[in-house]
Every structure is written in structure tokens, then in C-alpha cells.
N, CA, C and O atoms as a GROMACS GRO file, in nm:
protein
  632
    1MET      N    1   9.307   7.075   7.877
    1MET     CA    2   9.194   7.038   7.960
    1MET      C    3   9.061   7.055   7.886
    1MET      O    4   8.959   6.999   7.927
    2MET      N    5   9.062   7.131   7.781
    2MET     CA    6   8.937   7.158   7.711
    2MET      C    7   8.866   7.031   7.661
    2MET      O    8   8.743   7.026   7.665
    3PRO      N    9   8.939   6.928   7.613
    3PRO     CA   10   8.868   6.808   7.568
    3PRO      C   11   8.796   6.734   7.681
    3PRO      O   12   8.707   6.654   7.655
    4ALA      N   13   8.833   6.759   7.804
    4ALA     CA   14   8.769   6.692   7.918
    4ALA      C   15   8.658   6.781   7.972
    4ALA      O   16   8.686   6.878   8.043
    5PRO      N   17   8.533   6.750   7.940
    5PRO     CA   18   8.422   6.837   7.981
    5PRO      C   19   8.412   6.857   8.132
    5PRO      O   20   8.367   6.962   8.178
    6GLU      N   21   8.454   6.757   8.210
    6GLU     CA   22   8.445   6.770   8.356
    6GLU      C   23   8.546   6.872   8.411
    6GLU      O   24   8.536   6.911   8.527
    7LEU      N   25   8.642   6.915   8.329
    7LEU     CA   26   8.742   7.014   8.372
    7LEU      C   27   8.715   7.153   8.313
    7LEU      O   28   8.802   7.240   8.319
    8LYS      N   29   8.598   7.173   8.255
    8LYS     CA   30   8.566   7.302   8.192
    8LYS      C   31   8.576   7.417   8.291
    8LYS      O   32   8.629   7.523   8.257
    9ASN      N   33   8.527   7.399   8.412
    9ASN     CA   34   8.534   7.508   8.512
    9ASN      C   35   8.678   7.541   8.547
    9ASN      O   36   8.713   7.658   8.563
   10VAL      N   37   8.763   7.439   8.559
   10VAL     CA   38   8.905   7.460   8.587
   10VAL      C   39   8.970   7.533   8.470
   10VAL      O   40   9.048   7.625   8.491
   11SER      N   41   8.937   7.492   8.350
   11SER     CA   42   8.991   7.558   8.231
   11SER      C   43   8.952   7.705   8.228
   11SER      O   44   9.036   7.791   8.197
   12ASN      N   45   8.828   7.736   8.260
   12ASN     CA   46   8.781   7.875   8.260
   12ASN      C   47   8.856   7.958   8.364
   12ASN      O   48   8.887   8.075   8.339
   13ILE      N   49   8.886   7.899   8.478
   13ILE     CA   50   8.962   7.969   8.581
   13ILE      C   51   9.103   8.000   8.531
   13ILE      O   52   9.151   8.112   8.544
   14LEU      N   53   9.167   7.900   8.474
   14LEU     CA   54   9.304   7.919   8.425
   14LEU      C   55   9.310   8.021   8.312
   14LEU      O   56   9.400   8.105   8.308
   15ILE      N   57   9.216   8.014   8.221
   15ILE     CA   58   9.213   8.107   8.109
   15ILE      C   59   9.183   8.249   8.155
   15ILE      O   60   9.239   8.345   8.103
   16SER      N   61   9.094   8.262   8.253
   16SER     CA   62   9.047   8.395   8.295
   16SER      C   63   9.135   8.463   8.400
   16SER      O   64   9.108   8.577   8.437
   17GLN      N   65   9.238   8.396   8.447
   17GLN     CA   66   9.319   8.453   8.554
   17GLN      C   67   9.390   8.582   8.513
   17GLN      O   68   9.432   8.659   8.600
   18TYR      N   69   9.404   8.608   8.385
   18TYR     CA   70   9.473   8.729   8.339
   18TYR      C   71   9.376   8.841   8.300
   18TYR      O   72   9.418   8.944   8.246
   19GLU      N   73   9.249   8.822   8.327
   19GLU     CA   74   9.151   8.927   8.304
   19GLU      C   75   9.161   9.028   8.419
   19GLU      O   76   9.192   8.990   8.532
   20TYR      N   77   9.135   9.154   8.391
   20TYR     CA   78   9.134   9.259   8.493
   20TYR      C   79   8.988   9.292   8.525
   20TYR      O   80   8.903   9.289   8.437
   21VAL      N   81   8.961   9.322   8.650
   21VAL     CA   82   8.822   9.351   8.687
   21VAL      C   83   8.768   9.475   8.617
   21VAL      O   84   8.646   9.492   8.609
   22ASN      N   85   8.855   9.561   8.567
   22ASN     CA   86   8.808   9.679   8.493
   22ASN      C   87   8.786   9.650   8.345
   22ASN      O   88   8.751   9.740   8.268
   23GLY      N   89   8.805   9.524   8.303
   23GLY     CA   90   8.780   9.485   8.165
   23GLY      C   91   8.896   9.505   8.070
   23GLY      O   92   8.884   9.477   7.951
   24LYS      N   93   9.009   9.553   8.119
   24LYS     CA   94   9.123   9.580   8.032
   24LYS      C   95   9.229   9.470   8.037
   24LYS      O   96   9.346   9.493   8.006
   25GLY      N   97   9.187   9.352   8.076
   25GLY     CA   98   9.280   9.240   8.084
   25GLY      C   99   9.301   9.174   7.950
   25GLY      O  100   9.288   9.238   7.846
   26HIS      N  101   9.333   9.048   7.954
   26HIS     CA  102   9.369   8.974   7.833
   26HIS      C  103   9.254   8.887   7.785
   26HIS      O  104   9.160   8.858   7.858
   27LYS      N  105   9.264   8.849   7.663
   27LYS     CA  106   9.174   8.753   7.598
   27LYS      C  107   9.031   8.804   7.583
   27LYS      O  108   8.998   8.866   7.482
   28GLN      N  109   8.946   8.779   7.681
   28GLN     CA  110   8.802   8.802   7.667
   28GLN      C  111   8.755   8.939   7.716
   28GLN      O  112   8.641   8.976   7.691
   29HIS      N  113   8.840   9.013   7.783
   29HIS     CA  114   8.806   9.145   7.839
   29HIS      C  115   8.682   9.138   7.927
   29HIS      O  116   8.592   9.221   7.918
   30LEU      N  117   8.680   9.036   8.012
   30LEU     CA  118   8.571   9.020   8.108
   30LEU      C  119   8.585   9.125   8.218
   30LEU      O  120   8.694   9.177   8.240
   31THR      N  121   8.476   9.156   8.285
   31THR     CA  122   8.479   9.251   8.396
   31THR      C  123   8.424   9.185   8.522
   31THR      O  124   8.344   9.092   8.517
   32GLU      N  125   8.469   9.236   8.633
   32GLU     CA  126   8.426   9.200   8.768
   32GLU      C  127   8.365   9.062   8.784
   32GLU      O  128   8.435   8.961   8.775
   33GLU      N  129   8.234   9.056   8.807
   33GLU     CA  130   8.167   8.930   8.841
   33GLU      C  131   8.162   8.831   8.724
   33GLU      O  132   8.132   8.713   8.744
   34LYS      N  133   8.192   8.877   8.603
   34LYS     CA  134   8.195   8.785   8.489
   34LYS      C  135   8.322   8.700   8.489
   34LYS      O  136   8.329   8.598   8.421
   35ILE      N  137   8.421   8.742   8.566
   35ILE     CA  138   8.543   8.664   8.583
   35ILE      C  139   8.516   8.562   8.693
   35ILE      O  140   8.472   8.600   8.801
   36PRO      N  141   8.540   8.434   8.669
   36PRO     CA  142   8.515   8.334   8.774
   36PRO      C  143   8.592   8.369   8.902
   36PRO      O  144   8.706   8.415   8.896
   37ILE      N  145   8.529   8.348   9.017
   37ILE     CA  146   8.591   8.382   9.146
   37ILE      C  147   8.725   8.309   9.160
   37ILE      O  148   8.819   8.366   9.215
   38GLY      N  149   8.734   8.187   9.114
   38GLY     CA  150   8.861   8.114   9.121
   38GLY      C  151   8.972   8.186   9.045
   38GLY      O  152   9.086   8.186   9.090
   39ALA      N  153   8.939   8.245   8.932
   39ALA     CA  154   9.037   8.319   8.852
   39ALA      C  155   9.079   8.447   8.924
   39ALA      O  156   9.196   8.486   8.919
   40ARG      N  157   8.984   8.513   8.990
   40ARG     CA  158   9.016   8.636   9.063
   40ARG      C  159   9.107   8.605   9.182
   40ARG      O  160   9.200   8.681   9.211
   41ILE      N  161   9.081   8.495   9.250
   41ILE     CA  162   9.166   8.453   9.362
   41ILE      C  163   9.304   8.412   9.310
   41ILE      O  164   9.406   8.449   9.368
   42LEU      N  165   9.306   8.336   9.203
   42LEU     CA  166   9.432   8.291   9.145
   42LEU      C  167   9.518   8.409   9.101
   42LEU      O  168   9.640   8.407   9.121
   43ALA      N  169   9.459   8.510   9.041
   43ALA     CA  170   9.535   8.627   8.995
   43ALA      C  171   9.604   8.699   9.111
   43ALA      O  172   9.721   8.736   9.101
   44VAL      N  173   9.531   8.720   9.219
   44VAL     CA  174   9.588   8.789   9.335
   44VAL      C  175   9.698   8.705   9.398
   44VAL      O  176   9.807   8.755   9.425
   45SER      N  177   9.671   8.578   9.423
   45SER     CA  178   9.772   8.494   9.488
   45SER      C  179   9.893   8.472   9.398
   45SER      O  180  10.006   8.473   9.446
   46ARG      N  181   9.870   8.454   9.270
   46ARG     CA  182   9.981   8.436   9.174
   46ARG      C  183  10.075   8.556   9.178
   46ARG      O  184  10.197   8.540   9.190
   47ASP      N  185  10.019   8.675   9.167
   47ASP     CA  186  10.104   8.794   9.161
   47ASP      C  187  10.164   8.830   9.296
   47ASP      O  188  10.274   8.885   9.301
   48TYR      N  189  10.094   8.800   9.404
   48TYR     CA  190  10.150   8.822   9.538
   48TYR      C  191  10.281   8.744   9.552
   48TYR      O  192  10.380   8.798   9.600
   49TYR      N  193  10.280   8.619   9.510
   49TYR     CA  194  10.402   8.538   9.519
   49TYR      C  195  10.504   8.577   9.412
   49TYR      O  196  10.624   8.568   9.436
   50ARG      N  197  10.458   8.619   9.297
   50ARG     CA  198  10.552   8.661   9.192
   50ARG      C  199  10.628   8.787   9.235
   50ARG      O  200  10.745   8.803   9.199
   51TYR      N  201  10.564   8.876   9.311
   51TYR     CA  202  10.637   8.992   9.365
   51TYR      C  203  10.746   8.945   9.461
   51TYR      O  204  10.856   9.000   9.461
   52GLN      N  205  10.717   8.845   9.541
   52GLN     CA  206  10.816   8.794   9.636
   52GLN      C  207  10.932   8.724   9.566
   52GLN      O  208  11.045   8.725   9.615
   53LEU      N  209  10.905   8.665   9.452
   53LEU     CA  210  11.009   8.595   9.378
   53LEU      C  211  11.086   8.685   9.282
   53LEU      O  212  11.182   8.641   9.219
   54GLY      N  213  11.044   8.812   9.271
   54GLY     CA  214  11.111   8.904   9.181
   54GLY      C  215  11.073   8.883   9.035
   54GLY      O  216  11.148   8.921   8.945
   55LYS      N  217  10.958   8.824   9.011
   55LYS     CA  218  10.914   8.795   8.874
   55LYS      C  219  10.836   8.911   8.811
   55LYS      O  220  10.823   8.916   8.689
   56LEU      N  221  10.786   9.004   8.892
   56LEU     CA  222  10.709   9.116   8.839
   56LEU      C  223  10.787   9.248   8.842
   56LEU      O  224  10.753   9.343   8.772
   57ASP      N  225  10.889   9.252   8.922
   57ASP     CA  226  10.977   9.368   8.936
   57ASP      C  227  11.119   9.320   8.913
   57ASP      O  228  11.145   9.200   8.895
   58ALA      N  229  11.209   9.413   8.914
   58ALA     CA  230  11.350   9.376   8.902
   58ALA      C  231  11.405   9.323   9.034
   58ALA      O  232  11.518   9.275   9.038
   59GLU      N  233  11.327   9.331   9.141
   59GLU     CA  234  11.376   9.287   9.271
   59GLU      C  235  11.272   9.204   9.344
   59GLU      O  236  11.153   9.209   9.314
   60LYS      N  237  11.318   9.127   9.441
   60LYS     CA  238  11.230   9.049   9.525
   60LYS      C  239  11.177   9.138   9.637
   60LYS      O  240  11.247   9.228   9.684
   61HIS      N  241  11.054   9.112   9.678
   61HIS     CA  242  10.992   9.192   9.784
   61HIS      C  243  10.948   9.103   9.899
   61HIS      O  244  10.917   8.985   9.880
   62ASN      N  245  10.944   9.160  10.019
   62ASN     CA  246  10.892   9.084  10.132
   62ASN      C  247  10.739   9.082  10.125
   62ASN      O  248  10.680   9.141  10.034
   63LYS      N  249  10.677   9.014  10.220
   63LYS     CA  250  10.532   8.999  10.217
   63LYS      C  251  10.459   9.132  10.227
   63LYS      O  252  10.362   9.154  10.155
   64ALA      N  253  10.506   9.220  10.314
   64ALA     CA  254  10.438   9.349  10.333
   64ALA      C  255  10.445   9.434  10.206
   64ALA      O  256  10.345   9.494  10.167
   65VAL      N  257  10.559   9.438  10.143
   65VAL     CA  258  10.573   9.518  10.020
   65VAL      C  259  10.494   9.453   9.906
   65VAL      O  260  10.433   9.523   9.825
   66SER      N  261  10.496   9.320   9.899
   66SER     CA  262  10.418   9.250   9.796
   66SER      C  263  10.270   9.282   9.810
   66SER      O  264  10.201   9.305   9.711
   67LEU      N  265  10.221   9.282   9.934
   67LEU     CA  266  10.081   9.317   9.958
   67LEU      C  267  10.054   9.460   9.915
   67LEU      O  268   9.951   9.488   9.852
   68LYS      N  269  10.142   9.551   9.948
   68LYS     CA  270  10.125   9.692   9.912
   68LYS      C  271  10.116   9.707   9.760
   68LYS      O  272  10.034   9.784   9.710
   69LYS      N  273  10.198   9.635   9.688
   69LYS     CA  274  10.196   9.642   9.541
   69LYS      C  275  10.065   9.588   9.486
   69LYS      O  276  10.009   9.645   9.392
   70ILE      N  277  10.015   9.479   9.542
   70ILE     CA  278   9.885   9.423   9.500
   70ILE      C  279   9.774   9.525   9.528
   70ILE      O  280   9.686   9.546   9.444
   71LYS      N  281   9.778   9.587   9.645
   71LYS     CA  282   9.674   9.683   9.682
   71LYS      C  283   9.668   9.802   9.587
   71LYS      O  284   9.562   9.863   9.570
   72GLN      N  285   9.780   9.837   9.525
   72GLN     CA  286   9.781   9.949   9.430
   72GLN      C  287   9.689   9.924   9.311
   72GLN      O  288   9.642  10.018   9.247
   73PHE      N  289   9.662   9.797   9.282
   73PHE     CA  290   9.580   9.762   9.166
   73PHE      C  291   9.444   9.705   9.205
   73PHE      O  292   9.373   9.650   9.121
   74SER      N  293   9.409   9.720   9.333
   74SER     CA  294   9.280   9.673   9.382
   74SER      C  295   9.168   9.750   9.313
   74SER      O  296   9.171   9.873   9.307
   75GLY      N  297   9.069   9.679   9.262
   75GLY     CA  298   8.956   9.742   9.194
   75GLY      C  299   8.984   9.778   9.050
   75GLY      O  300   8.894   9.819   8.978
   76VAL      N  301   9.106   9.763   9.006
   76VAL     CA  302   9.142   9.792   8.868
   76VAL      C  303   9.181   9.661   8.799
   76VAL      O  304   9.117   9.616   8.704
   77GLN      N  305   9.288   9.601   8.851
   77GLN     CA  306   9.334   9.474   8.797
   77GLN      C  307   9.278   9.358   8.879
   77GLN      O  308   9.239   9.254   8.825
   78TYR      N  309   9.275   9.377   9.011
   78TYR     CA  310   9.234   9.270   9.102
   78TYR      C  311   9.100   9.302   9.169
   78TYR      O  312   9.064   9.418   9.189
   79ASP      N  313   9.027   9.197   9.202
   79ASP     CA  314   8.902   9.209   9.275
   79ASP      C  315   8.931   9.265   9.414
   79ASP      O  316   9.012   9.208   9.488
   80ALA      N  317   8.866   9.375   9.450
   80ALA     CA  318   8.891   9.442   9.578
   80ALA      C  319   8.859   9.351   9.698
   80ALA      O  320   8.928   9.358   9.800
   81LYS      N  321   8.758   9.267   9.686
   81LYS     CA  322   8.723   9.176   9.796
   81LYS      C  323   8.832   9.070   9.816
   81LYS      O  324   8.862   9.033   9.929
   82VAL      N  325   8.889   9.023   9.708
   82VAL     CA  326   8.995   8.923   9.717
   82VAL      C  327   9.121   8.987   9.776
   82VAL      O  328   9.190   8.926   9.858
   83VAL      N  329   9.150   9.110   9.735
   83VAL     CA  330   9.266   9.181   9.789
   83VAL      C  331   9.247   9.204   9.939
   83VAL      O  332   9.342   9.189  10.016
   84LEU      N  333   9.128   9.241   9.979
   84LEU     CA  334   9.100   9.261  10.122
   84LEU      C  335   9.119   9.132  10.200
   84LEU      O  336   9.172   9.133  10.311
   85ALA      N  337   9.075   9.021  10.144
   85ALA     CA  338   9.094   8.891  10.210
   85ALA      C  339   9.243   8.860  10.225
   85ALA      O  340   9.287   8.813  10.330
   86LEU      N  341   9.320   8.886  10.120
   86LEU     CA  342   9.465   8.864  10.127
   86LEU      C  343   9.527   8.955  10.233
   86LEU      O  344   9.613   8.911  10.310
   87GLU      N  345   9.484   9.078  10.237
   87GLU     CA  346   9.537   9.174  10.335
   87GLU      C  347   9.514   9.125  10.478
   87GLU      O  348   9.604   9.135  10.561
   88LYS      N  349   9.397   9.073  10.506
   88LYS     CA  350   9.366   9.022  10.640
   88LYS      C  351   9.458   8.904  10.675
   88LYS      O  352   9.508   8.895  10.786
   89ILE      N  353   9.478   8.816  10.580
   89ILE     CA  354   9.563   8.699  10.603
   89ILE      C  355   9.707   8.740  10.626
   89ILE      O  356   9.771   8.694  10.721
   90VAL      N  357   9.759   8.826  10.540
   90VAL     CA  358   9.899   8.869  10.551
   90VAL      C  359   9.922   8.947  10.679
   90VAL      O  360  10.021   8.925  10.749
   91ASN      N  361   9.831   9.039  10.712
   91ASN     CA  362   9.847   9.118  10.835
   91ASN      C  363   9.844   9.030  10.959
   91ASN      O  364   9.921   9.051  11.052
   92ALA      N  365   9.756   8.931  10.961
   92ALA     CA  366   9.750   8.839  11.075
   92ALA      C  367   9.881   8.759  11.084
   92ALA      O  368   9.933   8.736  11.194
   93GLU      N  369   9.931   8.718  10.970
   93GLU     CA  370  10.056   8.642  10.968
   93GLU      C  371  10.173   8.728  11.016
   93GLU      O  372  10.256   8.682  11.095
   94LEU      N  373  10.180   8.851  10.968
   94LEU     CA  374  10.290   8.939  11.006
   94LEU      C  375  10.285   8.974  11.155
   94LEU      O  376  10.389   8.990  11.218
   95LYS      N  377  10.165   8.986  11.210
   95LYS     CA  378  10.151   9.018  11.353
   95LYS      C  379  10.193   8.900  11.440
   95LYS      O  380  10.239   8.919  11.552
   96SER      N  381  10.176   8.779  11.388
   96SER     CA  382  10.207   8.661  11.468
   96SER      C  383  10.356   8.626  11.467
   96SER      O  384  10.400   8.542  11.545
   97ILE      N  385  10.432   8.689  11.380
   97ILE     CA  386  10.575   8.659  11.370
   97ILE      C  387  10.651   8.749  11.466
   97ILE      O  388  10.632   8.871  11.468
   98ASP      N  389  10.736   8.689  11.544
   98ASP     CA  390  10.824   8.765  11.632
   98ASP      C  391  10.921   8.845  11.546
   98ASP      O  392  10.984   8.790  11.455
   99ALA      N  393  10.933   8.973  11.572
   99ALA     CA  394  11.018   9.061  11.492
   99ALA      C  395  11.161   9.011  11.484
   99ALA      O  396  11.229   9.038  11.385
  100HIS      N  397  11.210   8.940  11.584
  100HIS     CA  398  11.347   8.891  11.584
  100HIS      C  399  11.363   8.767  11.496
  100HIS      O  400  11.476   8.726  11.466
  101ASP      N  401  11.252   8.708  11.454
  101ASP     CA  402  11.258   8.588  11.371
  101ASP      C  403  11.234   8.618  11.223
  101ASP      O  404  11.217   8.526  11.143
  102ILE      N  405  11.232   8.744  11.187
  102ILE     CA  406  11.215   8.782  11.047
  102ILE      C  407  11.353   8.803  10.988
  102ILE      O  408  11.430   8.886  11.036
  103GLY      N  409  11.382   8.728  10.884
  103GLY     CA  410  11.512   8.745  10.818
  103GLY      C  411  11.517   8.876  10.742
  103GLY      O  412  11.417   8.921  10.686
  104ILE      N  413  11.635   8.936  10.740
  104ILE     CA  414  11.654   9.058  10.663
  104ILE      C  415  11.736   9.026  10.539
  104ILE      O  416  11.803   8.922  10.532
  105VAL      N  417  11.731   9.116  10.443
  105VAL     CA  418  11.811   9.099  10.322
  105VAL      C  419  11.949   9.158  10.346
  105VAL      O  420  11.968   9.239  10.436
  106SER      N  421  12.045   9.118  10.264
  106SER     CA  422  12.183   9.161  10.284
  106SER      C  423  12.200   9.312  10.272
  106SER      O  424  12.292   9.369  10.332
  107ASP      N  425  12.114   9.378  10.198
  107ASP     CA  426  12.123   9.524  10.184
  107ASP      C  427  12.099   9.596  10.317
  107ASP      O  428  12.140   9.711  10.333
  108LEU      N  429  12.033   9.529  10.411
  108LEU     CA  430  12.005   9.592  10.540
  108LEU      C  431  12.109   9.558  10.647
  108LEU      O  432  12.103   9.609  10.759
  109LEU      N  433  12.205   9.474  10.611
  109LEU     CA  434  12.311   9.440  10.707
  109LEU      C  435  12.400   9.559  10.735
  109LEU      O  436  12.427   9.641  10.646
  110LYS      N  437  12.445   9.567  10.859
  110LYS     CA  438  12.537   9.673  10.900
  110LYS      C  439  12.651   9.610  10.979
  110LYS      O  440  12.630   9.511  11.049
  111PRO      N  441  12.771   9.665  10.968
  111PRO     CA  442  12.881   9.612  11.049
  111PRO      C  443  12.844   9.612  11.198
  111PRO      O  444  12.783   9.706  11.248
  112GLY      N  445  12.880   9.504  11.265
  112GLY     CA  446  12.850   9.490  11.407
  112GLY      C  447  12.729   9.402  11.434
  112GLY      O  448  12.713   9.353  11.546
  113MET      N  449  12.643   9.380  11.333
  113MET     CA  450  12.530   9.289  11.353
  113MET      C  451  12.583   9.147  11.370
  113MET      O  452  12.685   9.110  11.312
  114VAL      N  453  12.512   9.068  11.452
  114VAL     CA  454  12.554   8.932  11.483
  114VAL      C  455  12.453   8.833  11.426
  114VAL      O  456  12.332   8.850  11.444
  115LEU      N  457  12.503   8.732  11.358
  115LEU     CA  458  12.419   8.629  11.296
  115LEU      C  459  12.357   8.542  11.405
  115LEU      O  460  12.428   8.481  11.484
  116LYS      N  461  12.224   8.536  11.408
  116LYS     CA  462  12.151   8.462  11.510
  116LYS      C  463  12.150   8.311  11.483
  116LYS      O  464  12.153   8.232  11.576
  117GLU      N  465  12.147   8.273  11.355
  117GLU     CA  466  12.148   8.132  11.316
  117GLU      C  467  12.249   8.114  11.204
  117GLU      O  468  12.272   8.207  11.126
  118ALA      N  469  12.308   7.996  11.196
  118ALA     CA  470  12.400   7.968  11.087
  118ALA      C  471  12.330   7.992  10.954
  118ALA      O  472  12.210   7.968  10.940
  119LEU      N  473  12.406   8.038  10.858
  119LEU     CA  474  12.353   8.072  10.726
  119LEU      C  475  12.402   7.968  10.625
  119LEU      O  476  12.522   7.947  10.609
  120PHE      N  477  12.307   7.904  10.556
  120PHE     CA  478  12.338   7.801  10.458
  120PHE      C  479  12.290   7.845  10.320
  120PHE      O  480  12.194   7.921  10.309
  121ASN      N  481  12.357   7.795  10.216
  121ASN     CA  482  12.311   7.824  10.081
  121ASN      C  483  12.203   7.723  10.042
  121ASN      O  484  12.162   7.641  10.125
  122ASN      N  485  12.157   7.729   9.916
  122ASN     CA  486  12.050   7.640   9.871
  122ASN      C  487  12.090   7.493   9.868
  122ASN      O  488  12.003   7.405   9.862
  123ASN      N  489  12.219   7.466   9.873
  123ASN     CA  490  12.268   7.327   9.874
  123ASN      C  491  12.306   7.283  10.015
  123ASN      O  492  12.375   7.182  10.032
  124ASP      N  493  12.260   7.357  10.115
  124ASP     CA  494  12.286   7.326  10.256
  124ASP      C  495  12.434   7.328  10.291
  124ASP      O  496  12.478   7.254  10.379
  125ILE      N  497  12.509   7.412  10.224
  125ILE     CA  498  12.650   7.432  10.256
  125ILE      C  499  12.661   7.555  10.345
  125ILE      O  500  12.604   7.660  10.314
  126LEU      N  501  12.734   7.541  10.454
  126LEU     CA  502  12.748   7.650  10.549
  126LEU      C  503  12.817   7.770  10.482
  126LEU      O  504  12.925   7.757  10.424
  127VAL      N  505  12.753   7.886  10.492
  127VAL     CA  506  12.810   8.009  10.439
  127VAL      C  507  12.874   8.088  10.552
  127VAL      O  508  12.987   8.135  10.540
  128LEU      N  509  12.801   8.103  10.662
  128LEU     CA  510  12.852   8.172  10.781
  128LEU      C  511  12.799   8.102  10.906
  128LEU      O  512  12.684   8.058  10.908
  129PRO      N  513  12.882   8.091  11.010
  129PRO     CA  514  12.837   8.022  11.131
  129PRO      C  515  12.753   8.114  11.221
  129PRO      O  516  12.763   8.237  11.215
  130GLU      N  517  12.672   8.051  11.304
  130GLU     CA  518  12.597   8.125  11.405
  130GLU      C  519  12.695   8.206  11.490
  130GLU      O  520  12.803   8.156  11.524
  131GLY      N  521  12.659   8.329  11.524
  131GLY     CA  522  12.744   8.413  11.606
  131GLY      C  523  12.842   8.499  11.527
  131GLY      O  524  12.913   8.581  11.585
  132HIS      N  525  12.846   8.482  11.396
  132HIS     CA  526  12.937   8.563  11.313
  132HIS      C  527  12.900   8.711  11.328
  132HIS      O  528  12.783   8.747  11.320
  133THR      N  529  13.000   8.794  11.352
  133THR     CA  530  12.979   8.940  11.358
  133THR      C  531  13.014   8.997  11.221
  133THR      O  532  13.126   8.982  11.172
  134PHE      N  533  12.916   9.061  11.161
  134PHE     CA  534  12.936   9.116  11.027
  134PHE      C  535  13.029   9.236  11.029
  134PHE      O  536  13.025   9.320  11.119
  135ASP      N  537  13.112   9.243  10.927
  135ASP     CA  538  13.194   9.362  10.900
  135ASP      C  539  13.175   9.394  10.753
  135ASP      O  540  13.106   9.320  10.682
  136ASP      N  541  13.233   9.502  10.706
  136ASP     CA  542  13.215   9.542  10.566
  136ASP      C  543  13.256   9.431  10.469
  136ASP      O  544  13.188   9.408  10.369
  137ALA      N  545  13.366   9.364  10.499
  137ALA     CA  546  13.416   9.260  10.410
  137ALA      C  547  13.318   9.142  10.400
  137ALA      O  548  13.288   9.096  10.290
  138SER      N  549  13.268   9.094  10.514
  138SER     CA  550  13.176   8.979  10.510
  138SER      C  551  13.042   9.016  10.446
  138SER      O  552  12.980   8.933  10.379
  139ILE      N  553  12.999   9.139  10.466
  139ILE     CA  554  12.874   9.185  10.402
  139ILE      C  555  12.893   9.189  10.251
  139ILE      O  556  12.805   9.144  10.176
  140ASN      N  557  13.005   9.241  10.206
  140ASN     CA  558  13.032   9.248  10.062
  140ASN      C  559  13.046   9.109  10.000
  140ASN      O  560  12.998   9.086   9.889
  141ARG      N  561  13.111   9.016  10.071
  141ARG     CA  562  13.123   8.879  10.021
  141ARG      C  563  12.985   8.813  10.008
  141ARG      O  564  12.957   8.744   9.910
  142LEU      N  565  12.901   8.834  10.108
  142LEU     CA  566  12.767   8.777  10.107
  142LEU      C  567  12.686   8.833   9.990
  142LEU      O  568  12.618   8.758   9.920
  143ARG      N  569  12.694   8.962   9.968
  143ARG     CA  570  12.623   9.024   9.855
  143ARG      C  571  12.677   8.972   9.723
  143ARG      O  572  12.601   8.950   9.628
  144GLY      N  573  12.808   8.951   9.716
  144GLY     CA  574  12.869   8.894   9.596
  144GLY      C  575  12.817   8.754   9.566
  144GLY      O  576  12.792   8.721   9.450
  145LEU      N  577  12.802   8.672   9.671
  145LEU     CA  578  12.745   8.538   9.654
  145LEU      C  579  12.603   8.545   9.600
  145LEU      O  580  12.566   8.469   9.511
  146GLU      N  581  12.525   8.636   9.655
  146GLU     CA  582  12.386   8.650   9.611
  146GLU      C  583  12.381   8.688   9.463
  146GLU      O  584  12.300   8.632   9.387
  147GLN      N  585  12.464   8.780   9.422
  147GLN     CA  586  12.466   8.821   9.281
  147GLN      C  587  12.516   8.709   9.191
  147GLN      O  588  12.457   8.682   9.087
  148ARG      N  589  12.623   8.646   9.232
  148ARG     CA  590  12.685   8.542   9.151
  148ARG      C  591  12.590   8.425   9.126
  148ARG      O  592  12.585   8.371   9.016
  149PHE      N  593  12.514   8.387   9.229
  149PHE     CA  594  12.426   8.272   9.218
  149PHE      C  595  12.278   8.310   9.204
  149PHE      O  596  12.190   8.225   9.213
  150ASN      N  597  12.252   8.439   9.182
  150ASN     CA  598  12.116   8.491   9.161
  150ASN      C  599  12.020   8.439   9.269
  150ASN      O  600  11.919   8.375   9.241
  151MET      N  601  12.056   8.470   9.395
  151MET     CA  602  11.977   8.425   9.508
  151MET      C  603  11.975   8.534   9.615
  151MET      O  604  12.054   8.628   9.609
  152ASN      N  605  11.886   8.522   9.710
  152ASN     CA  606  11.881   8.615   9.822
  152ASN      C  607  11.872   8.534   9.951
  152ASN      O  608  11.790   8.444   9.963
  153PHE      N  609  11.958   8.569  10.045
  153PHE     CA  610  11.952   8.506  10.176
  153PHE      C  611  11.851   8.579  10.263
  153PHE      O  612  11.830   8.700  10.248
  154SER      N  613  11.790   8.506  10.354
  154SER     CA  614  11.709   8.564  10.459
  154SER      C  615  11.794   8.549  10.584
  154SER      O  616  11.814   8.438  10.633
  155ILE      N  617  11.844   8.661  10.638
  155ILE     CA  618  11.948   8.660  10.740
  155ILE      C  619  11.887   8.697  10.875
  155ILE      O  620  11.832   8.805  10.892
  156LEU      N  621  11.899   8.607  10.971
  156LEU     CA  622  11.849   8.633  11.106
  156LEU      C  623  11.962   8.691  11.189
  156LEU      O  624  12.067   8.630  11.205
  157VAL      N  625  11.939   8.809  11.242
  157VAL     CA  626  12.040   8.876  11.324
  157VAL      C  627  11.980   8.915  11.458
  157VAL      O  628  11.859   8.933  11.472
  158ASP      N  629  12.068   8.928  11.557
  158ASP     CA  630  12.026   8.976  11.689
  158ASP      C  631  12.029   9.127  11.690
  158ASP      O  632  11.997   9.189  11.791
   0.00000   0.00000   0.00000
């Protein structure tokens, strides 16, 4: 993008997204307000989603845990105002979701739980039907599928 002068601001945002507000980031070692606001927003949103995808840790995290991890670096790596804005958005979103409509991970399954909706894999192939009652064997099979195909199901249970 550098040869296109009209994209200079976009280039600066992309280049500066790895700078830390404390100046210990990458490349230019910019601090706080010297980092373009677009880069500060991009850094927070990028890493918030990377925590959910398991790209920053060895495991995938839900929205609440991803936010908590971002908040740990507020004012150091990330702009505190941007983190606060993300926190408001995530908290409002989490409050608006019915607790029964939040999928759980297979590690939280217990024998006797009942599947609220049919469970499909990434290719839309039925894995378990609605109403399935989990037992140790079905929980272990489900976890085995997740490991084998490097995926995580979001499981709705009653």
C-alpha cells in the first residue's frame, strides 16, 4: 500500500498495530497518542478475537475470558480507553444473551445433560441429535472428535 499515497493512513494503521502504548512494542516503539487510533483499536480487536480462536494461548477462550485477558494488558500493551470501550460492548452483549442459549465446551459436559439442539460438525454432518442425553462414552467420543479434527463444539444443553 505504500506506493499508493491515498492509502498512507491505512498503511500507518496496519504497521502500527503491533506497537504497545508503553513504547515497548514493535518497529517504531511509539507510545500512547503517537500510535494512530485506528491501530490501537485494531490491536485490541485483533487480539480479542485471537484469544477466542486459540491463537494467543494454547486454548480457545470465550468472550468473557478473552476480555479479561485483554484487560490484563490495558495501559501497557493496549490503550485503556479502547479496552474500556470493548468492555462496555462485550458486557452489554453478554447481558443480552439468555444463559440457556450460551453453548458450553465439551470439558464442561456432565453425564445426564441433555442436548438442546442437534449438534453438527463444520461440514453440516449430524454429530448428535437434539434430545441426546450425555453419558461418559458420548462425552469422550465428542472430545475425541474435537481433538482429531482440531475443533471445538459449542454445545447447547438444557
